[in-house]
N, C-alpha and C positions, 0 to 999 in steps of 0.2 A: 435708607430705606431701601431695598430690592423688589424688584419687580418681573417680570414674568423675562424680561427682554435681557434682566443679567443672566438668568437661570440659564436660557440655551444657549449664551454666551460662552458660559463653562466647557469646560472640552468635554466630549464627551466619548472614553476611554471603554475597552472594550475589559470584561474581568475575566485574565486566563482561564482555564480548567485546570486543578489540579492536576497532578500527574499519575496521584496511584490511587485506580479505586477498585471499588467491589460490586460483582453481575452474579446475579443470580439465572440457569437457563429453567426456563417454564413452560411446562406442557398448557397449549392453549385448553386443550380437551376439558381437562381441570380447574383451567389454574396452578394444578400443581406446583412448587418448587422439586426441582429432579439432580441438581446439580448448584451450587455456589464453589465461584472461583475469584482469584484478583490476580488486575494485571494494571497495564498500562495501552496507552495507543491501544490499537484491535481487537485487545484478546479475546473479548466476549464471542469474535466469529472464526476462532482459531478452531472450534467444538464441532466436527462433521461425522456425521453418520461411517464413514469408512470405517474405521476402527470397531474390533469386537468386542468391545468393550464394553460392559454396563451400559456405560453414557450414552456412547457409540452404537447400540443398539436400539435405547430408546430415541433419541434422535431420530433414527430412521422408521419406528414404527410412526411414530409422530408423521414424518414424510410423507410413507406407506397412505396414511390414512389422509390424506388430503391438507395439510395442514404447515404452517412455517415453527419454530422455536421463538418463543420470546423469548429476546437476549434484554435483559433487562439492568444498568448499569444504577445502583440503586443507593452509589455512596461514596466522592471521592475526598485525598486523604493529600497533607501535604509529603508524609514518609511511606516507606512500603513495611517501617512496623506499624504504624496504622491498621494500616488495610490488613494486613497480618490478623490484628490484635480481632480485627471489627469479620474478619472471613472463620477462623476459630469459633470465636463466639457463636457465630451464627450455623456454623456446621454442629458443633461439641452440644451443646445447651437449646435453640431456639428449633431448627430440624431434629435432630439428631442426623448418627452416622448413620444408622441402617435404612430410613429414611430417605436417603438420597444414592445418587449413583457416584461420589466422590472416594477411592480408593481411601484416603485417609484422614482424620479430620481435623489438623492445620498446624500449622505451627503452635507449639507449645502448647497442644492440646490436655497437655494434664495435668495444666496449672486453670480449665475451665471447666466445670462441673458436668454433667453428664447428662445429655435427655431423658433417658433414663430413672433416672431419679423423679427428674418432675412428674414423667410419665404417674409413677407410681406416688410421688407423694411423701418420697422416703428420701428425706435431705440428712444421710448421713455423713459425717465427720469426714473430709479428705486433706492428706498430709501435702501441703503446699497450697494450698485454700486455707482448710479453717483454724491450722498448727504450725508450724512451723517444719519445716525439712531438716533433720542434724544431718549434713556430711560430714565426715570423720577425713576434714582436710588440715587441720588444726595439729595434729602430731611434727614429733618432732626431724622424721619423711620428707615435710612440706617447706621449701627454703618460698621465700616472699614471692619471686619469681613463678615457682610454680601455682601458687593459690591464686596469682593474683590470673593467668592464665586461664585459670580455669574456671573464675567467676567470669572472665568479660570476651572467654569463648562460646560460654553458656551448654559448656561440655556436660553439666549432669542432665538440663533438660533434655539436649540434643537424642544424649544417648538412650532416654527416658520415651521420646518421638518415635525410636526406631524399635525398642522391646515392644512401647506397644502394636506395632504397625506387626511387626515377625509374629507376636503370643497371639493377634486377630488372623493371621494366615496360613501358619505350618496346623496342620497333626496337631492331636490335641496331646499326644502322646511325646512332642518334643517338649522341650523345657528351656524357655527363655527366661535367666538369670533377674534379677532387678540389676540397671546400670550398678558398676563399680567403681570409684574413684581412689578406693585405697590407697593402689600402689604406686607412690609417684611416674610421673611420666608414661601411667601406660593403663588410663581408662578405657574401660571394658563390659562387655556383656556376654556370657555362658553360656552359649550353647548343648542340652547336653537330652538323653533318651532315646536316643534314636541307635546306639553299639553302647556295646558292653567294654567296650573300649577304647572309645574316643569322642571326642571330645572337639567342637569349635567355636575358638574365643573369636569374637570380633571387638575390633579393638579402633575409638576413636584417635586421630592424633593430634595432639594440643593447640592446634592450631583450628580446630574444632570445623579442621572443614573433609577428611579423608578418610576413610577407612579402607582399615587391611582384617582379613578372613586369616584366621591360621588354625592350623589342626594342630590340639592338646592330648595329653594319656590325662582318663580322668582324675587323678590325685599325685601326687609327689613320692608314692610308695612304688618301691623299686617291683613288685609284681605288677601294680601300674603301668608303672613305664617299660615295661617290658614284652605286657601286651598288646601295647600302644605302640613299640619300637615291632615289634611283628606283623600287626596288621599295615601301617606305614607301607613295607616293605614287601609284603605282598600285593599291596594295591602299586606302588609306587618303582618297585623291584629292588633288587635284594643289593644295591650296590650306592641304595640310601642312608648317606649318614646324619644323624638327627644328633643335634648340634644340644649338649651341655649349657647351662647356662641358667640366666633367670629361665620366669616362666613363657616368653613369648620368643627368645632365644633359644628356648627346647624344642620350640614348634618347626612342623614345616608348611614352611605358608602352601596356602591354595591354591594361589596360582599366580607365576608370573609372568614379564610379557617378555614378546622376541627376542630381548636380548638379555632375560635373566634376572631384572629386576621384578622389585616387589608389585604385584599388583596391586592399585585402590581404584576403592569405587566413594565418586563426593556421597555425603550425606546424605542429604537431603533426597538423592535418585534412592528413594525405597523399594521399588520395582527391580532394581538392577543388582542393590540387595540378597533382595530374597532370594532371585534368579540365580546367584552366583553361590548362595546357600546350600537351594538345593540342588544344586548339583554338587558341591559337596557332600550334604550329604549321602545323596547315591554311590556315590562313588567310591565311601566306604563304610554302607547298609551288609 
């Protein structure tokens, strides 16, 4: 039989904090959440009033009113993936992106129902949530290795996140296609509607990490290719050689490094992708 002395003799070990967490920035004037994030360390204190994005302006407004932003960690998790999942659910379903200063709805947000449906009480079926999404990767063109990389590196999901971000940020006349993984080794999104001769393709490497942007003719027809080549030479010079080959080899790459190599952008750096895309569109309009 144990007594209090036995309990007191047990080692008193601290329970370590889980590494990853989800936090909210809260306006103390009305207790409203205006930003949801995830991180580790002291990530919640990285947001300041210095930048002029919506979040920075909100922080500045709070400080000018004589208050401090409430920075609240709402949960801790063992893995980065767990924290991402909670962050996305809060942004997309609980609060709604339009009610926050976040730029995007979170990682893999296409698999989380929108707050808009909850607000309107209209729960429409969503592919990927209520029904399976059929991906055409079972053709003879795909080897087992290609199928594995498409699945393991979440290629379709990452392209869908980029697609939804660009769709929300670009002018309405610019069209952003659904992710296309039908061409082996060339998963991509096609951007059109800004030119009568040129389109832009955003390709995600099969590593799932890097994107490249390239100009393409609107179609493979001879007249469209001629108009495309004329436009490319008008913009980039008459000595430009447009190579023949598959859909991507026939394109003139948008951005090159100083050594002439292909410029790449990390798939998760959505503002950078948008900036490069807008620059490319302006070049050929």
